[in-house]
C-alpha positions in Angstrom: 102.9 67.8 89.6 105.3 67.4 92.5 104.2 67.3 96.1 105.9 70.6 97.0 104.2 72.4 94.1 100.8 71.1 95.1 101.5 72.1 98.7 102.4 75.6 97.5 99.4 76.0 95.3 97.1 74.8 98.0 98.5 77.3 100.5 98.3 80.1 98.0 94.7 79.3 97.2 93.8 79.3 100.9 95.6 82.5 101.6 95.3 84.5 98.4 93.0 87.0 100.1 96.2 88.3 101.9 97.8 89.0 98.5 94.7 90.7 97.1 94.5 93.0 100.2 98.2 93.8 99.9 97.9 94.7 96.3 94.9 97.0 96.9 96.7 98.7 99.8 99.7 99.5 97.5 98.2 100.0 94.1 95.3 102.1 92.8 94.8 100.6 89.4 93.7 97.1 88.6 96.5 96.5 86.1 99.1 97.5 88.7 97.4 95.3 91.3 97.6 92.4 88.9 101.3 93.0 88.2 102.1 93.2 91.9 100.0 90.1 92.5 102.1 88.2 90.0 105.3 89.6 91.4 104.3 88.5 94.9 103.4 84.9 93.7 106.8 84.7 92.0 108.6 85.8 95.1 106.7 83.5 97.3 107.5 80.5 95.0 111.2 81.5 94.9 111.3 81.8 98.7 109.1 78.8 99.4 112.0 76.5 100.3 113.0 79.0 103.1 109.6 78.5 104.8 110.3 76.0 107.5 107.0 76.2 109.4 108.3 78.0 112.4 105.5 80.5 112.0 102.1 80.3 110.4 102.3 80.3 106.6 100.1 83.4 106.5 102.6 85.3 108.6 105.5 84.3 106.5 103.5 85.0 103.3 102.6 88.5 104.6 106.2 89.3 105.3 107.3 88.2 101.8 104.3 90.1 100.2 105.1 93.3 102.1 108.8 93.2 101.2 107.9 92.5 97.6 105.4 95.4 97.4 108.0 97.8 98.8 110.7 96.6 96.4 108.1 96.7 93.5 107.3 100.3 94.2 110.9 101.3 94.3 111.9 99.3 91.3 109.1 100.6 89.1 109.6 104.2 90.6 105.9 104.4 91.1 104.6 107.2 93.3 101.4 106.9 95.2 98.9 109.6 94.5 98.5 111.6 97.7 95.8 113.9 96.4 92.5 113.7 98.1 90.7 113.0 94.8 90.0 109.5 93.7 91.9 108.1 90.7 90.0 108.3 87.5 89.0 104.6 87.4 87.5 104.8 90.9 85.6 108.0 90.3 84.1 106.7 87.0 83.0 103.4 88.7 81.0 105.1 91.5 77.9 105.3 89.4 78.0 101.6 88.8 79.0 100.5 92.3 77.1 99.7 95.4 77.6 101.8 98.5 79.7 99.1 100.1 82.0 98.9 97.1 82.5 102.7 97.1 83.3 102.6 100.8 85.9 99.8 100.2 87.5 101.8 97.4 87.7 104.9 99.5 89.2 102.8 102.4 91.9 101.3 100.2 92.7 104.6 98.6 93.1 106.1 102.1 95.2 103.2 103.3 97.6 103.7 100.3 98.4 107.1 101.7 99.7 105.7 105.0 103.3 105.0 105.7 104.5 101.4 105.5 104.3 100.7 109.3 100.7 102.0 109.4 99.8 99.9 106.4 101.2 96.8 108.0 99.4 97.5 111.3 96.1 98.1 109.5 96.6 94.9 107.4 97.3 92.8 110.5 94.3 94.3 112.2 92.1 93.4 109.3 93.5 89.9 109.5 92.3 89.8 113.2 95.8 89.6 114.7 96.0 90.6 118.3 98.0 93.7 119.3 100.7 91.4 120.8 100.9 89.3 117.5 101.2 92.5 115.5 103.9 93.8 117.8 105.8 90.5 117.6 105.6 90.4 113.8 106.7 94.1 113.4 109.2 94.2 116.2 107.4 96.9 118.2 105.9 97.0 121.7 102.2 95.9 122.1 101.4 99.4 123.6 103.0 101.1 120.6 100.8 99.0 118.3 97.7 100.2 120.1 98.8 103.9 119.7 99.8 103.5 116.1 96.6 101.6 115.2 94.4 104.3 116.7 96.4 107.0 114.9 96.2 105.1 111.6 92.4 104.7 112.0 92.0 108.4 112.7 94.1 109.2 109.7 92.1 106.9 107.5 88.8 108.6 108.6 90.3 112.0 107.9 91.5 111.0 104.4 88.1 109.5 103.6 86.3 112.7 104.7 88.7 114.7 102.5 87.4 112.6 99.6 83.9 113.8 100.3 82.5 110.8 102.1 80.7 111.4 105.4 80.3 108.6 108.1 
């Protein structure tokens, strides 16, 4: 295996959690998540030569993954379910899931209903980026990040409550 391939695989292994979070934010069903995961890996590999190390690998990876997820949705003409009910596979799994797993599924289902900027801000927030870093990565002011983050959090709570879960 060539050095560049090993480097790529090592970086993917270290940061694969980013891809998993991204796929869960954009897709309800496991099969769709797996398809998107593979598509993101392909795009990352195809774009790997363009990564020059001017930013953290995880930042570059996130940008490629986000663009790939958006294109994937458009290309496949998939529409996110905006109904407050859980998809069938989530509702059926509740009996077999722990409370934390249910909360996580409800969270990701709610995040899927946000617009792309809100999803990006939530993702960066979950990755412990500062408001300034989020703003720099998305091209918006730090103060605007704070406002949008608070609104997105409120929206997520409301969406989860509509699904019948109380905090």
